[in-house]
N, C-alpha and C positions, 0 to 999 in steps of 0.2 A: 545597403548599397556600399560597395567598396569605393573608398575615396581614392582619387588620383589627381595629379597636377595638370592643369590646362595652362599653356603658355601662349601668349599673343604678343608678337613684336611687329614693328612697322618701320618703314623708312619714310618719314614725312606722311603725307596723306595720299601717296600714290599706290602703295601696296602694303599688305600685311600677311603674316604667316601665323597660322594657328597650329600648335603642336600638341598632339594627343597620344596617350599610350594605348590606343585601341584602334581597331580597324572598322571604319565607318561603313554602314550601308550607304549606298549611293543617295538615297532619299535624304539622309542627314547631311551628307556632303553638299548637296544642292541647296538645302535649306540654309546652311551656314553661309555659303557663297552668296545666295540671294539676299540674305539679311544683313550682310556686311556693307557698311557705308563706303568702304575702300573700293576704288575702281578694279583693283586686282587683289584677290585673296587666295593664297595657296594653303593647302592642308597637308601637314606633315604628320602621318599616322605611325603608330607603333614606335613612338619616340618616348624616351624617359620612362621606360617600364613597359609592361604588357598586361592588359586585362581582357584580352580576347576581342571578339567581335562586338560591335555596338549595333545590334539589330533594331528594327522598328518593332513597335508593339504588335503589329499585324503578323510579323514573322514568328512571334512566339505562339500564335494561334493556329498556324498552318500545320498540316501533316508533313512529316519528313523534314529534311534539311539538317545540317550538322551545326550551323552557326549558333543555334539557341540552346544547345546542350550545356547545361550548367556544369561548371568546373572543368569541362574539356574544351569548350569553344568560347564560352563567355563566363565572366565572373560577375556580371551585372544584372540588375533586375530589369524587367521589361520596360519600365518607365524611364530608365537611365538615358536613353537616346534623346528624348524630348528635353530633359533637363540639361544635358550636355549642349545641345543645339542652343537652347535659351541662354545658357551661361556664356557660350562663345560669342553670340551676337551681342550680348550686354557688354562683354569685355571689348569687343571690336568697336562698338558704338562709343564707349567711354574713351578709348584710346584715340579715336578719330576726333572726338570733341576736344581733346587735349592737344590737338595738333599733330598727332602721330609721334613716333619715337625719335 
C-alpha cells in the first residue's frame, strides 16, 4: 500500500477537519463522519498530495467504472479504504479525548 499523511485538526471539541490526499467514496466519508466524536467533522480531500480515489472493497469487484483502475485512478489496494476510515476515527477519538486542539 502506498503511504500517505492523514492530518486531523480541531478547534476545541466543537469541530474537526480531516485532511486526506485521496478522493473518498461516499461510504467512507459517511463512516468517518459517523464515527467522529466531534459534533461537526469536515473532510478535506485531495490535500497534501494525490493518491487517487479511495474506493470501497465492493467497488473493486464490480464490472466497469474507472475509479478502481490501478495507476490511473487509484494507487491504493482494495483494503485501503477500511484502514483509512479506521485510522481517521482513531485519530479523531484521541484528539477529542485530549480536549481538542
